[in-house]
C-alpha positions as CSV (number, residue, x, y, z in Angstrom):
1,M,194.7,41.5,65.7
2,T,195.0,44.8,63.8
3,E,198.0,47.1,63.8
4,V,196.0,49.5,66.0
5,D,195.5,46.7,68.6
6,H,199.2,46.0,68.6
7,E,199.9,49.7,69.0
8,L,197.4,50.0,71.9
9,G,199.0,47.0,73.6
10,R,202.4,48.6,73.3
11,A,201.1,51.9,74.6
12,V,199.3,50.6,77.7
13,G,201.4,47.5,78.5
14,G,204.8,48.5,77.5
15,L,205.3,51.8,79.3
16,S,205.8,51.7,83.1
17,G,204.8,55.4,83.4
18,G,201.8,55.0,81.1
19,P,201.4,56.1,77.6
20,S,202.4,59.7,76.6
21,P,199.8,62.2,75.7
22,A,201.2,62.4,72.2
23,L,200.9,58.6,71.8
24,M,197.3,58.6,73.1
25,R,196.5,61.4,70.6
26,R,197.9,59.3,67.7
27,L,195.9,56.3,68.9
28,S,192.7,58.2,69.2
29,E,193.1,59.5,65.7
30,R,193.8,56.0,64.4
31,F,190.8,54.6,66.2
32,D,188.6,57.3,64.8
33,E,189.9,56.8,61.2
34,E,189.3,53.0,61.5
35,G,185.8,53.4,63.0
36,L,186.9,51.8,66.3
37,L,186.1,54.8,68.5
38,D,182.6,54.8,69.8
39,V,182.8,57.6,72.3
40,A,185.2,60.5,72.1
41,Y,185.8,62.8,75.1
42,A,187.7,66.0,75.9
43,Q,188.0,68.4,78.8
44,V,187.6,72.1,78.0
45,D,187.8,75.3,80.0
46,S,184.8,77.4,80.7
47,P,183.8,80.3,83.1
48,L,182.1,77.6,85.2
49,G,185.3,75.6,85.5
50,P,186.6,72.7,83.4
51,L,183.8,70.8,81.5
52,T,184.0,67.2,80.3
53,L,182.5,66.7,76.9
54,A,181.7,63.4,75.3
55,A,180.1,62.5,71.9
56,S,179.3,59.4,69.8
57,A,179.1,59.4,66.1
58,R,175.4,60.3,66.4
59,G,176.1,63.5,68.5
60,L,176.8,65.0,71.9
61,L,176.3,62.7,74.9
62,V,177.7,64.6,77.9
63,V,178.5,68.0,79.2
64,A,179.7,67.3,82.8
65,Y,180.5,70.0,85.4
66,P,183.7,69.9,87.4
67,D,182.0,68.3,90.4
68,R,181.7,65.0,88.4
69,P,185.2,63.4,88.4
70,L,186.5,62.4,84.9
71,D,186.9,58.7,85.9
72,T,183.2,58.6,87.0
73,V,182.0,60.1,83.7
74,L,184.2,57.6,81.7
75,E,183.0,54.6,83.7
76,W,179.4,55.7,83.2
77,L,179.9,56.1,79.4
78,A,181.7,52.7,79.2
79,R,178.8,51.0,81.1
80,E,175.9,52.8,79.4
81,V,177.1,53.4,75.8
82,S,180.3,51.5,74.9
83,P,183.7,50.5,76.5
84,R,185.4,52.0,73.4
85,V,185.9,55.5,75.0
86,L,189.0,57.5,74.2
87,E,190.2,61.1,74.5
88,A,189.8,62.7,71.1
89,P,189.6,66.5,71.4
90,K,189.3,67.1,67.6
91,R,185.9,65.3,67.6
92,L,184.6,67.7,70.2
93,D,186.0,70.9,68.5
94,P,182.6,72.0,67.0
95,V,180.7,71.9,70.4
96,R,183.7,73.4,72.2
97,R,183.6,76.4,69.7
98,E,179.8,76.8,70.3
99,L,180.3,76.7,74.0
100,D,183.0,79.4,73.8
101,E,180.7,81.6,71.7
102,Y,177.8,81.0,74.1
103,F,179.8,82.0,77.2
104,E,181.0,85.1,75.3
105,G,177.3,86.0,74.7
106,R,177.6,85.5,70.9
107,L,175.6,82.3,70.5
108,R,171.9,82.1,71.1
109,K,171.2,78.6,69.7
110,F,173.3,75.5,69.7
111,T,173.4,73.6,66.4
112,T,175.3,70.6,67.9
113,T,173.5,67.3,67.1
114,I,172.5,65.5,70.3
115,D,172.6,61.8,71.0
116,W,169.9,61.1,73.6
117,A,171.3,57.6,74.4
118,L,171.8,58.4,78.1
119,T,168.2,59.6,78.6
120,R,165.1,57.4,78.9
121,G,161.3,57.5,79.3
122,F,159.6,60.6,80.6
123,G,162.9,62.2,81.5
124,K,163.9,62.1,77.9
125,K,160.7,63.8,76.9
126,V,161.3,66.5,79.5
127,L,164.8,67.1,78.3
128,Q,163.7,67.2,74.6
129,S,161.0,69.8,75.6
130,T,163.6,71.8,77.6
131,A,165.9,71.8,74.6
132,R,163.2,73.9,72.8
133,I,163.1,76.7,75.4
134,P,164.3,79.8,73.6
135,Y,167.4,81.7,74.6
136,G,166.7,84.3,77.3
137,E,163.3,82.8,78.3
138,V,162.3,80.6,81.2
139,R,159.6,78.0,81.8
140,T,158.3,76.5,85.1
141,Y,158.6,72.9,86.1
142,G,154.9,72.5,85.6
143,Q,155.1,74.0,82.1
144,V,157.9,71.6,81.1
145,A,156.0,68.6,82.6
146,E,152.9,69.6,80.5
147,S,154.9,70.0,77.3
148,A,156.4,66.6,77.9
149,G,152.9,65.1,78.1
150,S,152.0,64.9,81.8
151,A,151.1,68.2,83.5
152,R,150.8,66.6,86.9
153,A,154.2,65.0,86.8
154,V,156.1,68.0,88.1
155,R,158.3,66.0,90.5
156,A,159.2,63.6,87.7
157,A,160.0,66.5,85.5
158,G,162.3,67.9,88.2
159,N,164.1,64.5,88.4
160,G,164.5,64.4,84.7
161,L,166.1,67.9,84.7
162,G,168.3,66.9,87.6
163,S,169.7,64.0,85.6
164,N,170.3,66.1,82.5
165,P,173.6,64.7,80.9
166,M,174.1,67.8,78.7
167,P,173.5,70.9,80.8
168,V,174.1,74.3,79.1
169,V,173.4,72.7,75.6
170,V,170.1,71.3,76.9
171,P,169.3,74.4,78.9
172,C,167.8,73.1,82.1
173,H,168.9,76.3,83.7
174,R,165.9,77.9,81.9
175,V,163.5,76.0,84.1
176,V,162.4,77.7,87.4
177,R,159.8,77.3,90.1
178,T,156.4,78.9,89.8
179,G,156.7,82.3,91.3
180,G,160.2,82.8,90.1
181,G,162.3,80.8,92.5
182,L,165.4,79.2,90.9
183,G,164.7,75.7,92.0
184,G,167.6,73.2,91.8
185,Y,170.4,72.8,89.3
186,T,172.8,70.0,88.5
187,G,175.8,72.3,88.4
188,G,174.8,74.3,91.5
189,L,172.7,77.4,91.9
190,E,175.7,79.7,91.3
191,S,176.1,78.2,87.8
192,K,172.4,78.5,87.1
193,K,172.5,82.2,88.1
194,A,175.6,82.7,85.9
195,L,174.0,81.1,82.8
196,L,170.7,83.1,83.3
197,A,172.8,86.3,83.7
198,I,174.6,85.6,80.4
199,E,171.2,85.2,78.6
200,S,169.8,88.4,80.2
201,A,172.7,90.6,79.2
């Protein structure tokens, strides 16, 4: 058992009130240094409310809106990616800065590397196609389905967009109905309107 294992045992098992935030920060830094941290997460403020961000060593995994409870997001990450999930805000600083700049209207293209591990099949193709929609432009569900390789799979494209684990960064808000209707959105239509308004300013 490593020193980090002993320290984690003391932090979780030896404190009746739970580990302090300072101790958890030290642990996350140690885990990161020793390569034992598979998924880092942080919560950040935004004009749309607090967002939960998560990333692996390969890139960004999650941008979750406030309607997704933190525990639910962490359980999903532990099940689908790795149980070694720990709060590590420093790891998420680059994407946090890009999000801040985006919401301020100063960033038009995210450079954050994406880890597509939580996407699969046609839905993954849909989201990868959506990631290429330029800032300030929109596409229809049909156009996105076609660019993902199946023009007739409009419903499947909508399902893929609805399960987007990285909204804002993978800009599913730029996908609308034929005729200009907004369609659905994982963060709610008010969030979709707000993002489109930022990009049209």
